[in-house]
C-alpha positions in Angstrom: 0.0 0.1 0.0 3.1 2.2 0.4 5.0 3.3 -2.6 8.9 3.8 -2.4 11.4 5.1 -4.8 13.5 2.2 -6.1 16.9 3.4 -5.1 15.7 4.0 -1.6 14.2 0.5 -1.3 17.6 -0.9 -2.6 19.5 1.0 0.0 17.1 0.1 2.8 17.3 -3.6 1.8 21.2 -3.5 1.5 21.4 -1.9 4.9 18.8 -3.4 7.0 18.2 -6.8 6.0 20.6 -9.7 7.2 22.7 -11.7 4.8 20.4 -14.2 2.8 22.1 -17.2 4.1 21.0 -16.3 7.6 17.4 -17.6 7.1 17.1 -21.5 7.3 14.2 -21.4 4.8 13.6 -18.7 2.2 10.0 -18.5 0.7 9.7 -16.5 -2.6 5.9 -16.6 -3.6 4.8 -15.3 -7.0 1.2 -14.4 -6.8 1.1 -12.4 -10.1 -1.3 -15.2 -11.6 -3.6 -15.3 -8.6 -6.7 -14.4 -10.7 -6.2 -17.8 -12.3 -6.0 -19.3 -8.9 -2.5 -20.4 -9.5 0.7 -19.6 -7.3 4.2 -20.3 -7.8 6.7 -20.5 -5.0 10.5 -20.9 -4.9 11.7 -22.4 -1.6 15.4 -22.8 -0.4 15.9 -25.1 2.9 19.0 -25.5 4.5 19.7 -29.4 4.9 22.6 -31.9 5.8 23.5 -34.8 3.5 21.6 -38.0 4.4 17.9 -39.2 4.6 15.3 -36.5 5.2 11.5 -36.4 5.5 9.7 -33.3 4.6 6.2 -32.5 5.6 3.5 -30.5 4.1 1.7 -28.6 7.1 -1.3 -31.0 8.0 -2.7 -29.7 11.4 -3.2 -25.9 11.0 -3.6 -23.8 14.3 -7.3 -22.7 14.6 -8.6 -25.0 12.3 -8.6 -27.8 14.7 -8.3 -30.5 12.3 -5.9 -32.0 9.6 -7.0 -29.6 7.0 -3.8 -28.5 5.3 -4.8 -28.4 1.6 -2.5 -31.2 0.2 -4.6 -31.4 -2.9 -3.7 -28.0 -3.8 -0.2 -29.0 -4.6 -0.1 -29.2 -8.6 3.6 -29.1 -9.1 6.8 -30.1 -7.3 10.5 -30.4 -8.2 13.2 -30.7 -5.6 16.8 -30.1 -6.3 20.2 -30.2 -4.8 23.6 -28.7 -6.4 21.4 -28.2 -9.4 20.2 -31.6 -9.9 16.7 -33.4 -9.3 16.4 -35.3 -6.1 14.0 -38.2 -6.1 11.3 -38.2 -3.5 8.7 -40.7 -2.5 5.4 -40.4 -0.7 4.9 -42.0 2.8 2.0 -44.5 2.0 0.5 -44.2 5.5 1.2 -40.4 6.1 0.4 -38.9 2.8 1.6 -35.5 4.0 5.2 -36.7 4.2 7.8 -36.9 1.4 11.0 -39.0 1.9 14.1 -38.3 0.1 17.9 -38.5 0.5 20.1 -35.4 0.5 23.2 -36.1 -1.7 26.7 -35.7 -0.4 27.9 -32.1 -0.3 24.6 -30.6 -0.5 23.8 -27.9 2.2 20.4 -26.7 1.0 17.4 -27.8 -1.4 15.9 -25.8 -4.0 12.2 -26.5 -4.1 9.8 -25.4 -6.8 6.4 -25.6 -5.8 3.0 -24.9 -7.9 -0.2 -24.4 -5.9 -3.7 -24.4 -7.4 -6.1 -22.2 -4.9 -9.5 -23.7 -3.9 -12.4 -23.2 -6.3 -15.0 -25.6 -4.5 -16.5 -25.1 -1.3 -14.6 -26.6 1.7 -13.3 -26.2 5.3 -11.2 -23.2 6.3 -8.0 -23.1 3.9 -9.4 -25.8 1.8 -12.1 -23.3 0.7 -12.1 -20.5 -1.9 -9.8 -17.8 -0.9 -9.4 -15.5 -3.7 -11.3 -13.6 -6.6 -10.4 -11.5 -9.6 -9.6 -8.5 -7.2 -8.3 -9.9 -4.0 -6.9 -12.9 -2.1 -5.8 -14.0 1.3 -3.0 -16.1 1.2 -2.0 -18.5 4.0 1.7 -19.4 4.2 1.1 -23.0 5.3 -0.1 -23.6 1.6 3.4 -22.8 0.2 6.0 -24.3 2.4 7.5 -27.7 3.2 9.4 -28.5 6.4 11.7 -31.2 8.1 9.3 -33.7 9.9 9.7 -33.5 13.7 11.3 -30.1 13.6 9.8 -27.3 15.7 8.7 -24.4 13.2 9.7 -21.9 15.9 13.3 -22.9 15.5 13.3 -22.3 11.6 14.1 -18.9 10.5 12.5 -17.7 7.4 12.9 -14.9 4.9 9.8 -14.5 2.9 8.8 -12.3 -0.2 5.7 -12.1 -2.3 5.3 -10.6 -5.9 2.0 -9.0 -6.4 -0.1 -8.3 -9.7 0.4 -4.8 -11.0 -1.6 -2.2 -9.0 -2.3 -4.2 -6.1 -1.6 -3.7 -2.3 -0.7 -5.8 0.6 -1.4 -6.0 4.3 0.3 -8.3 6.8 1.1 -8.4 10.6 4.8 -8.8 9.6 6.3 -5.7 8.3 6.8 -5.3 4.5 9.3 -3.5 2.2 8.5 -2.8 -1.2 10.9 -3.6 -4.2 10.6 -1.6 -7.5 9.2 -4.8 -9.4 6.3 -5.2 -7.2 7.7 -7.6 -4.8 7.3 -7.2 -1.0 10.0 -8.5 1.5 8.7 -9.5 4.9 10.5 -9.1 8.1 12.5 -12.0 9.0 10.6 -14.4 11.3 10.3 -18.0 12.5 8.5 -20.3 10.3 5.7 -20.4 13.1 5.2 -16.7 13.1 5.2 -16.6 9.1 2.6 -19.1 9.0 0.8 -17.2 11.9 0.8 -14.1 9.6 -1.3 -14.5 6.3 -1.0 -11.9 3.6 -4.0 -10.0 2.2 -3.7 -8.6 -1.3 -6.0 -6.8 -3.4 -7.0 -4.2 -6.0 -9.0 -2.1 -3.7 -7.9 -1.6 -0.2 -8.5 0.7 2.8 -6.6 1.0 6.0 -8.2 2.4 9.2 -6.2 3.3 12.1 -8.1 2.8 15.5 -7.8 4.6 18.9 -8.4 2.8 22.3 -4.8 1.6 23.2 -4.6 3.5 26.6 -3.5 2.4 29.1 -0.9 0.8 27.1 0.1 3.4 24.4 2.5 2.7 21.5 0.7 -0.4 20.5 -1.3 0.3 17.1 -4.5 -1.2 15.9 -5.7 -1.0 12.4 -8.4 -2.6 10.3 -7.5 -3.2 6.7 -10.3 -3.9 4.3 -10.0 -5.6 1.0 -13.0 -5.6 -1.3 -14.3 -6.7 -4.7 -15.4 -3.2 -5.5 -14.5 0.3 -4.2 -18.2 0.8 -3.1 -17.7 -1.9 -0.7 -14.8 -0.1 1.0 -17.3 2.6 2.5 -17.5 2.6 6.2 -20.3 3.9 8.5 -19.8 7.1 10.3 -17.8 6.7 13.5 -16.5 3.4 12.2 -12.9 4.0 13.5 -14.3 5.3 16.7 -16.8 2.5 17.4 -14.0 -0.2 16.8 -11.7 1.8 19.1 -14.1 1.2 22.0 -13.8 -2.5 21.1 -9.8 -2.2 21.5 -10.5 -0.4 24.9 -13.0 -2.8 26.3 -10.5 -5.7 25.3 -7.7 -3.9 27.0 -9.9 -3.3 30.2 -11.0 -7.1 30.2 -7.4 -8.6 29.8 -5.3 -6.1 31.4 -2.5 -6.5 28.7 -2.0 -6.7 25.0 0.0 -9.7 24.0 1.2 -8.4 20.7 3.4 -5.6 19.1 0.5 -4.5 17.1 -3.0 -5.8 15.9 -4.5 -5.8 12.4 -7.9 -7.2 11.4 -7.6 -8.5 7.6 -11.3 -7.8 6.6 -11.9 -9.4 3.2 -15.4 -8.5 1.5 -16.0 -10.7 -1.4 -18.9 -13.0 -2.4 -16.4 -15.5 -4.0 -14.4 -16.6 -0.8 -15.4 -18.6 2.0 -16.8 -16.8 4.8 -15.3 -17.5 8.1 -12.6 -15.9 10.6 -9.4 -17.4 11.5 -7.2 -16.2 14.4 -3.6 -15.2 14.5 -1.5 -13.7 17.2 -1.0 -10.2 15.7 -3.7 -10.3 13.1 -6.8 -12.1 12.0 -8.4 -13.4 8.9 -11.9 -12.0 8.5 -14.0 -12.8 5.5 -17.5 -11.7 4.8 -20.0 -10.6 2.1 -19.0 -7.9 -0.2 -21.9 -5.6 1.0 -21.1 -6.5 4.8 -20.3 -2.9 5.6 -23.0 -1.2 3.6 -26.0 -3.6 4.2 -27.7 -2.3 7.4 -28.7 -5.8 8.5 -25.4 -7.3 8.1 -23.0 -4.4 9.2 -23.7 -4.6 13.0 -23.0 -8.2 13.1 -19.7 -8.0 11.4 -18.5 -6.8 15.0 -19.0 -10.3 16.4 -16.7 -12.0 13.9 -14.0 -9.2 14.3 -14.4 -9.3 18.3 -14.2 -13.2 18.4 -10.9 -13.3 16.3 -9.4 -10.5 18.4 -10.1 -12.3 21.6 -8.4 -15.2 20.2 -5.2 -13.2 20.4 -5.1 -13.7 24.1 -7.4 -17.0 24.3 -5.7 -19.3 21.7 -2.4 -17.5 20.6 -1.2 -16.5 24.0 -3.0 -19.0 26.1 -3.4 -22.3 24.5 -4.5 -25.8 25.6 -1.3 -27.9 25.6 -3.0 -30.5 23.5 -3.4 -28.2 20.6 0.4 -27.6 20.1 1.8 -29.1 16.9 5.2 -27.7 16.6 5.9 -29.3 13.2 2.2 -29.1 11.9 2.3 -33.0 11.8 1.7 -33.9 15.3 -2.1 -34.5 15.9 -4.2 -32.1 18.0 -6.4 -32.8 20.9 -9.5 -30.8 20.6 -11.1 -31.7 24.0 -10.6 -28.2 25.4 -12.4 -26.2 22.6 -15.0 -25.3 25.2 -12.4 -22.7 26.4 -10.5 -22.0 23.3 -13.6 -21.4 21.0 -16.4 -21.4 23.8 -14.9 -18.7 26.2 -13.8 -16.9 23.0 -17.5 -16.9 21.6 -18.8 -15.5 24.8 -16.5 -12.6 24.9 -16.8 -12.2 21.1 -20.4 -11.4 21.7 -20.2 -9.5 25.0 -17.4 -7.2 24.2 -19.2 -5.6 21.1 -22.0 -5.2 23.2 -20.0 -3.3 25.9 -18.3 -1.2 22.9 -21.9 -0.3 21.6 -21.2 -2.2 18.3 -24.4 -4.4 19.3 -27.3 -3.2 21.1 -28.8 -4.9 24.2 -31.6 -6.2 22.1 -29.3 -7.6 19.4 -27.4 -9.4 21.9 -30.6 -10.9 23.8 -31.8 -12.2 20.4 -28.3 -13.7 19.7 -28.5 -15.5 23.0 -32.2 -16.5 22.5 -31.4 -17.8 18.9 -28.6 -20.1 20.5 -30.7 -21.2 23.4 -33.7 -22.1 21.0 -31.2 -24.3 18.8 -30.5 -26.4 21.9 -34.2 -26.2 22.9 -34.9 -28.0 19.5 -31.9 -30.3 19.3 -32.4 -34.0 19.8 -28.6 -34.5 19.6 -28.2 -33.2 23.2 -30.3 -36.1 24.3 -27.7 -38.6 23.6 -24.3 -36.5 23.1 -22.6 -34.5 25.6 -20.9 -30.9 25.0 -17.5 -32.6 25.8 -18.0 -35.1 23.1 -18.7 -32.5 20.4 -15.3 -30.9 21.1 -13.5 -34.3 21.3 -14.8 -35.1 17.7 -14.4 -31.5 16.5 -11.8 -32.6 13.7 -14.6 -34.5 12.1 -17.7 -32.4 13.0 -16.2 -29.3 11.3 -16.5 -31.1 8.0 -19.8 -32.9 8.7 -22.7 -32.4 6.4 -25.4 -30.0 7.5 -28.0 -33.0 7.1 -29.2 -34.3 10.4 -27.1 -31.7 12.4 -29.7 -31.0 15.0 -29.7 -34.9 15.6 -25.9 -35.4 15.4 -24.9 -32.1 17.1 -22.3 -30.1 15.3 -19.6 -27.9 16.6 -21.9 -26.4 19.0 -19.6 -26.1 21.7 -19.2 -22.4 20.4 -22.9 -21.8 21.4 -23.3 -24.0 24.2 -20.2 -22.6 26.0 -22.0 -19.1 26.3 -24.3 -20.6 28.7 -21.3 -22.4 30.5 -19.4 -19.3 31.1 -22.4 -17.2 31.8 -23.0 -19.7 34.5 -19.4 -19.5 35.8 -19.7 -15.7 35.9 -22.9 -16.1 38.0 -21.4 -18.5 40.3 -18.3 -16.5 41.0 -20.6 -13.5 41.8 -22.6 -15.5 44.2 -19.5 -17.0 46.0 -17.9 -13.6 46.2 -21.0 -11.5 47.2 -20.6 -9.7 44.0 -17.0 -8.7 44.6 -15.7 -10.6 41.7 -16.7 -11.9 38.3 -15.7 -13.7 35.3 -13.7 -10.5 34.3 -11.3 -11.1 37.2 -10.7 -14.7 36.0 -9.7 -13.2 32.5 -7.4 -10.7 33.9 -5.7 -13.4 36.2 -5.4 -16.1 33.5 -4.7 -14.1 30.2 -2.4 -10.8 31.5 1.2 -11.0 30.4 3.9 -8.8 29.3 2.3 -6.3 26.8 3.8 -5.6 23.5 5.2 -8.9 22.4 3.7 -12.3 21.2 4.3 -15.2 23.5 2.9 -18.7 24.0 1.9 -20.0 27.4 0.1 -23.4 27.3 -2.2 -24.7 30.0 -3.9 -27.6 31.2 -7.7 -28.2 32.1 -6.6 -28.3 35.6 -5.0 -24.9 35.4 -8.5 -23.5 34.5 -10.1 -25.0 37.7 -7.1 -23.8 39.8 -7.4 -20.1 38.6 -11.2 -20.0 39.2 -10.8 -21.5 42.7 -8.2 -18.7 43.5 -11.0 -16.4 42.6 -13.9 -18.1 44.3 -13.0 -21.3 46.1 -15.2 -24.1 44.7 -15.3 -27.6 43.0 -15.0 -26.0 39.6 -14.2 -29.3 37.8 -17.6 -30.6 39.1 -19.5 -27.2 38.5 -18.4 -27.0 34.7 -18.7 -30.8 34.4 -22.4 -30.5 34.6 -22.2 -28.6 31.4 -19.5 -31.0 29.7 -20.4 -34.4 30.6 -24.3 -34.7 31.0 -26.8 -35.1 28.3 -29.5 -32.9 28.0 -30.1 -29.0 28.3 -30.8 -28.6 32.1 -27.5 -27.0 33.0 -27.8 -24.8 29.8 -31.2 -23.3 30.7 -30.4 -23.1 34.3 -27.5 -20.9 33.5 -29.7 -18.7 31.4 -32.5 -18.4 34.2 -30.1 -17.6 36.9 -28.8 -14.7 34.8 -32.4 -13.1 35.2 -33.8 -14.4 31.9 -35.5 -17.2 30.1 -36.4 -18.4 26.7 -39.9 -17.6 25.2 -41.4 -17.9 21.6 -43.7 -15.4 19.8 -44.5 -14.2 16.4 -42.1 -11.3 16.5 -39.0 -11.9 14.2 -35.7 -12.4 15.7 -33.0 -10.0 14.6 -30.2 -12.6 14.8 -32.1 -14.9 12.8 -32.9 -12.3 10.2 -29.1 -11.6 9.9 -28.4 -15.2 9.4 -31.0 -15.5 6.8 -29.5 -12.5 4.9 -25.9 -13.8 5.4 -26.5 -17.5 4.5 -29.7 -17.4 2.5 -31.3 -20.0 4.8 -34.7 -20.0 5.9 -35.0 -21.0 9.6 -38.3 -22.2 10.7 -37.0 -24.8 13.1 -38.9 -23.6 16.1 -42.2 -23.9 14.1 -42.8 -26.5 11.7 -39.2 -27.8 12.1 -37.6 -27.0 9.0 -34.2 -25.5 7.9 -34.1 -24.6 4.1 -31.3 -23.4 1.8 -31.8 -20.6 -0.8 -32.6 -23.1 -3.2 -35.5 -24.5 -1.3 -33.6 -27.7 -0.3 -34.3 -29.0 3.0 -31.0 -28.5 4.9 -32.2 -30.2 8.3 -35.4 -31.2 10.0 -36.2 -31.3 13.8 -37.2 -35.0 14.4 -40.1 -34.2 16.9 -41.6 -31.4 14.9 -44.5 -31.5 12.5 -42.7 -31.5 9.4 -40.4 -34.5 10.1 -43.4 -36.4 11.5 -45.3 -35.7 8.2 -42.2 -37.1 6.3 -39.9 -34.3 5.4 -36.2 -35.1 5.3 -32.8 -33.4 4.4 -32.1 -33.2 0.8 -35.7 -33.0 -0.4 -36.7 -29.8 -2.3 -39.9 -27.9 -1.5 -41.8 -27.2 -4.5 -45.0 -25.9 -3.6 -47.1 -25.0 -0.3 -50.6 -25.4 -0.2 -50.7 -25.5 -4.1 -48.7 -22.4 -4.7 -45.0 -22.4 -6.0 -42.8 -22.0 -2.9 -41.3 -18.9 -1.7 -40.3 -18.0 2.1 -43.2 -15.6 1.9 -45.7 -18.2 0.8 -44.4 -20.8 3.4 -44.8 -18.1 6.2 -48.1 -17.2 5.0 -49.2 -20.9 5.2 -48.0 -21.3 8.8 -50.0 -18.2 9.9 -53.0 -19.2 7.8 -52.9 -22.7 9.4 -53.1 -21.3 13.0 -56.5 -19.7 12.1 -57.9 -22.7 9.7 -56.7 -25.4 11.7 -56.0 -27.3 8.4 -52.8 -29.1 7.7 -50.0 -27.3 5.5 -49.6 -29.3 2.2 -45.9 -29.4 1.2 -45.2 -30.6 -2.3 -41.5 -32.0 -2.1 -39.2 -33.6 -4.8 -37.1 -36.4 -3.3 -34.6 -38.1 -5.6 -36.6 -37.3 -8.7 -40.0 -38.3 -7.1 -42.7 -36.1 -5.9 -45.1 -36.4 -3.0 -47.4 -34.1 -0.9 -46.8 -34.0 2.8 -49.7 -33.1 5.1 -48.2 -31.1 8.1 -50.5 -30.6 11.0 -48.9 -27.6 12.4 -51.2 -25.0 13.8 -49.2 -22.9 16.4 -48.3 -20.2 14.0 -45.0 -18.4 13.8 -42.5 -19.0 16.6 -39.4 -17.0 16.9 -37.1 -17.2 20.1 -36.7 -14.2 22.4 -35.4 -13.6 26.0 -37.9 -12.4 28.7 -37.1 -11.3 32.3 -37.2 -14.2 34.9 -36.9 -12.7 38.5 -35.2 -9.6 39.9 -31.5 -10.0 39.1 -30.0 -9.3 35.8 -26.5 -10.3 35.6 -26.8 -10.5 31.8 -27.1 -6.8 31.8 -24.3 -6.5 34.3 -22.0 -8.6 32.0 -22.9 -6.6 28.9 -22.4 -3.2 30.6 -19.4 -1.0 29.5 -16.2 -1.4 31.5 -13.9 0.7 29.7 -13.8 4.6 29.8 -15.8 6.1 27.0 
């Protein structure tokens, strides 16, 4: 994004950068053909003669599964001393390549071609680029020695951009005259933890809010498929500056040198967020900033990934460490890693005024209602969904309500709400979950660090604030089936779940974002934008009438299906007390289902339950305005 005179750049490079041989691994990435979904990379890796196994990164931090996109490799040549080196794939571990470094060779020259994803997938295996932009994760473009800690491998990386494109990255970049950018020297761990965002249309926004730790900068960099999509609402920087301030008040430290939100707005990339220590990869719809339904909720994505800088990158469960990206990860503590982050990723935007109290309440109500209508909770525990997360992330949407998905995100909102209420009760209101966060996550501000922990560490630190058998208390949420613990936590916060015919704004947001029509709480159907049934609730009227996943809804009461026609039929049935006729197509066959549902529209909301309102206390602002 910054332009430099060529001779100045050359002088800076000559004086400021260490000699090329200082880095154990050099990575030269050519992204000039990125619009065709093709990247070329030249690697140089320091080696010693003898047998060597190279691994392609498999277990990617934050993705919680062996999701390294191995099938993106579309060309590979390895040379030593100018001659080709033969390699063989390990038949058991296909991410591993075995070879022999010839005598006299001290480095390998590796030529790697990568085809970026064009089809829907999970995280980094999903589309990551468009005609005008891309987010490139370095783990797609490297090989490293098996068993070697990536933190011990120094790297020198560069990337050549298409003409007229700009770049953003947590690592400092220096421009050359030919459109190549050199990144600051870093360990391979930090390089992989610092994706690059590149694009034709980009905007950089500096944020306030670093006090009481001045000198640590925060910025949001937006790349979009059109200049119009870069427009930000009035007060955008100040609003997100309050998020920075609230996070500082919560954690009491900032475990980074600077922080950058990489926000990618495109309808041609997969929409998700992925955490990194000094940045985050946040992807949403092209109109996410200009659509009034979508714009407020972008704050929950940005806040979630920001909280991960502390709860994931600085403090991380020991089982989620994979030093060479080849060691399998243990996902059993995702109720902390992702669950606690989800809690604060919704609370902090509310404290900062990015979400209203009513929006937050509808978000919590939608989450509670999902479990109120989820048969999977009757046979499967929250702990089990975390343990199987590596498979559940890629599980089909069909039968998700009966299977349970990665719902430790939403379920843990209630777990940690319960923990907060219990701390307040045991300390007569003198302490709260905020005190645990400052105790457990504070560190030396201004530098990234990694401090692993165990499950017992969580319980010990909670007990230091409010003595209790925290393993047993939290175990009610983790290891028991059903939803008693979840709804008890909601009700002790002063609220309970109720249904009425007023639309829920969080559900409206999800409808706009994903195109899904969610009527799980009424007739028990979840449909996609093409009228295909995504999931059914087994004890609801539509499933009992014969509806199932993958069927396509063709007509309702004799009229061609639209969401409006379905809603009108649901409303009419309450008055007429006549079954709703659903014409469905199932594998090329048609039949009509008579759905005996007469309760009208039902949308979840929170209503007060008692005198206390700890939910309101939790979401109240804590930082100075």
